[in-house]
C-alpha positions in Angstrom: 5.1 17.7 -5.5 6.1 17.7 -2.3 3.4 17.0 -0.1 1.6 13.7 1.5 -1.5 15.4 1.6 -3.9 17.4 -0.5 -6.9 19.1 -0.1 -9.9 18.3 -2.5 -12.3 21.4 -3.0 -15.8 21.3 -5.7 -17.5 24.0 -4.6 -20.6 21.5 -3.5 -19.5 20.3 0.0 -16.9 21.1 2.6 -13.1 20.0 1.7 -12.1 16.7 0.9 -8.2 15.1 1.9 -6.3 12.9 0.1 -3.2 10.9 1.7 -0.3 9.4 0.5 0.2 6.8 3.3 2.7 3.9 3.6 2.3 -0.2 5.3 5.2 0.3 8.0 5.4 2.1 11.8 8.9 3.9 11.9 9.8 6.3 14.2 10.1 8.7 11.9 6.5 8.9 10.9 5.3 9.9 14.4 5.2 13.4 13.8 3.2 12.8 10.4 0.4 10.7 12.3 0.0 13.7 14.5 -0.3 16.6 11.8 -2.8 14.4 10.0 -4.5 14.0 13.3 -5.6 17.3 13.0 -7.5 16.5 9.6 -9.9 13.6 10.5 -12.3 15.3 12.5 -13.2 18.0 10.0 -14.6 15.0 8.1 -17.8 13.3 7.7 -16.2 10.0 6.3 -12.7 7.8 6.5 -11.3 6.4 3.5 -8.6 3.7 3.1 -8.3 2.0 0.0 -9.6 -1.4 1.9 -11.8 -1.8 4.8 -9.1 -2.1 7.9 -11.5 -3.8 10.4 -10.5 -6.6 11.9 -13.6 -8.7 11.2 -12.9 -8.1 7.5 -9.1 -8.7 7.7 -10.0 -12.5 8.7 -11.0 -13.1 5.3 -7.9 -11.9 3.8 -6.1 -15.4 4.2 -7.5 -17.2 1.5 -6.4 -14.7 -1.5 -2.8 -15.3 -0.1 -2.7 -18.7 -0.7 -2.0 -20.7 -3.8 -3.6 -24.1 -4.3 -2.8 -26.8 -1.7 -1.1 -28.9 -4.7 1.5 -26.4 -5.7 3.1 -25.4 -2.7 5.9 -22.8 -4.3 8.3 -25.9 -3.1 6.9 -27.7 -5.5 7.3 -25.5 -8.4 11.0 -24.8 -7.9 13.2 -27.5 -8.4 15.0 -28.5 -5.0 18.6 -27.6 -5.5 17.2 -23.7 -6.0 14.7 -24.2 -3.4 17.3 -25.1 -0.8 19.3 -22.1 -1.5 16.7 -19.9 -1.4 15.7 -21.8 2.2 19.6 -20.6 3.2 19.5 -16.8 1.9 16.1 -16.4 4.0 17.3 -17.6 7.3 20.6 -15.7 6.9 19.8 -12.4 5.6 15.9 -12.2 7.1 15.7 -14.5 10.0 12.9 -16.8 8.3 12.2 -20.2 8.0 11.0 -20.1 4.1 9.3 -23.1 4.4 6.5 -21.4 6.2 5.3 -19.2 3.0 5.6 -22.0 0.8 2.0 -22.6 0.6 1.8 -18.6 -0.2 2.0 -16.2 -3.0 5.6 -15.0 -3.4 4.1 -11.0 -3.1 2.9 -12.4 0.5 6.5 -12.8 1.8 7.9 -9.8 -0.4 5.2 -7.5 1.0 6.1 -8.8 4.9 9.5 -8.3 4.0 9.2 -5.2 3.0 7.2 -4.2 5.8 9.2 -5.5 8.2 12.9 -4.2 6.8 11.5 -0.8 6.7 9.6 -0.6 10.5 11.4 0.0 14.0 8.1 0.6 16.1 5.8 -1.5 17.7 3.1 0.6 17.2 0.1 0.6 14.5 1.2 1.1 10.3 0.2 4.5 10.1 -2.5 3.8 7.3 -4.2 1.1 10.1 -3.2 4.3 13.0 -5.1 6.8 10.8 -8.1 4.0 10.4 -8.0 3.6 14.7 -8.3 7.1 15.3 -10.9 7.7 13.0 -12.9 5.4 14.8 -11.9 6.6 17.7 -13.4 10.0 16.7 -16.6 8.5 16.1 -16.3 8.8 11.8 -17.8 6.7 9.8 -14.9 4.3 7.7 -15.3 2.4 4.1 -13.1 0.9 2.0 -12.6 2.0 -1.8 -12.0 -1.4 -2.8 -14.1 -4.2 -2.4 -12.0 -7.7 -0.7 -12.5 -9.4 -3.8 -11.3 -5.6 -5.7 -8.7 -5.4 -3.4 -6.6 -8.7 -2.4 -7.7 -10.4 -5.2 -5.5 -9.0 -7.8 -2.6 -11.2 -5.9 -3.6 -14.0 -7.9 -3.8 -11.8 -11.3 0.3 -11.0 -11.2 1.9 -13.7 -13.1 3.4 -16.4 -10.7 6.4 -16.8 -12.8 6.9 -12.8 -12.5 6.3 -13.9 -8.5 9.0 -16.0 -7.9 11.6 -14.0 -10.0 11.0 -11.1 -8.3 10.9 -13.3 -4.5 14.4 -15.1 -5.8 15.4 -11.4 -6.6 14.7 -10.3 -3.5 16.2 -13.7 -0.8 19.1 -13.7 -3.5 20.1 -10.3 -3.6 19.4 -9.1 0.6 21.7 -5.9 0.4 20.2 -4.5 -3.0 16.6 -5.3 -1.8 17.0 -3.4 1.8 19.1 -0.7 0.0 16.3 0.0 -2.5 13.4 0.2 0.6 16.3 2.5 2.3 16.0 4.8 -0.8 12.0 4.6 -0.1 11.9 5.3 3.1 14.3 8.8 2.1 11.7 9.6 -0.4 8.9 8.8 1.5 10.2 11.1 4.5 10.9 13.6 2.7 7.6 13.3 1.1 9.3 12.9 -2.9 5.6 12.2 -4.8 7.7 12.3 -8.3 11.5 9.9 -7.0 8.6 7.3 -5.1 6.4 7.3 -9.0 10.1 6.4 -10.4 10.6 3.4 -8.1 7.3 2.1 -8.8 7.2 2.1 -11.7 10.7 0.0 -11.7 9.3 -2.0 -9.2 5.9 -3.0 -10.8 6.8 -3.3 -14.0 4.8 -5.1 -16.5 2.4 -5.2 -13.9 1.4 -1.2 -13.6 -1.4 -1.2 -15.8 -3.2 -3.8 -13.2 -1.1 -2.5 -9.9 -1.6 0.5 -10.1 -3.7 2.8 -13.6 -6.8 0.3 -13.6 -6.8 0.5 -9.3 -7.0 4.5 -9.4 -9.8 4.5 -12.1 -11.7 3.0 -9.6 -10.2 3.9 -6.5 -11.4 7.5 -7.6 -14.8 6.5 -9.1 -15.6 5.3 -5.4 -14.0 8.4 -3.8 -16.1 10.7 -5.7 -18.9 9.2 -4.8 -18.2 8.6 -1.0 -17.9 12.9 -1.9 -20.9 13.8 -3.0 -22.5 13.3 0.2 -20.0 13.4 2.8 -16.5 14.9 3.1 -13.4 12.4 3.2 -10.1 12.0 4.3 -8.9 9.4 2.1 -6.1 7.8 2.4 -4.6 5.4 0.5 -0.7 4.1 -0.7 1.4 6.4 -1.9 2.3 4.8 -5.0 -1.4 5.6 -6.1 -1.1 9.6 -6.2 1.2 10.9 -8.7 1.2 10.7 -12.2 -0.1 11.1 -15.5 -2.6 8.5 -13.7 -2.9 9.0 -9.8 -5.3 9.8 -7.7 -4.4 13.5 -8.1 -4.1 14.0 -12.2 -8.0 12.0 -12.5 -9.9 14.2 -10.0 -7.8 17.3 -11.5 -9.8 15.7 -14.9 -12.7 15.6 -12.7 -12.8 18.9 -12.3 -11.9 19.3 -8.6 -9.2 21.4 -7.2 -6.0 20.2 -5.6 -3.9 21.9 -3.1 -1.0 20.1 -1.6 -0.7 20.8 2.3 2.5 20.5 4.4 2.3 18.3 7.0 
């Protein structure tokens, strides 16, 4: 499979589309964006993983926070916390104290986005959402705010802390992995991306990927009952036995890759 964009057909309605997106802004992705703009006006509805409107996003903050009496600098002993602070400042130019009240995965996601982005334009998934609004196309989230962001607290804190330590103490290795991920994405290599995500998600793969794929496919099919849909989800949700493309095939939909 070597495409990020797929046509979904059932014979009952106009074709729908599923796109594997990425939450960064990068100059090499601008040609993808322009190609995708051709397909969005063809549908009735644009769907992302979650509602991306600014008003909704303001409700997200509480899902990202640790309990007030359990900041990271109390969970991690002082010696190791200071070591992590030095690495964060040296290799990422951030003050780790600013993130001590947040789940570690918040920092991991932010640094992943920052390290991969090289443009000040809107992230790719948000740019598509905004374009749908400009075209007066209705928008929807496949998951509720609680379903989407509630996952953060379900990922074991010990696992999150270990991942954060690995990132901060091996910054060069972390950045190399991100570069490989971007290379696979630009090549539209779904299998390569799938292999990377399998390693990164570890024992939480079912919770983060498989379980959510089932729910998002159900929500997408419900939307497609009455609408043609352009659906944009993280690229890691597309490929594999439990990927959204295979789940749609199992439900009787015909899928066809589209070059962009």
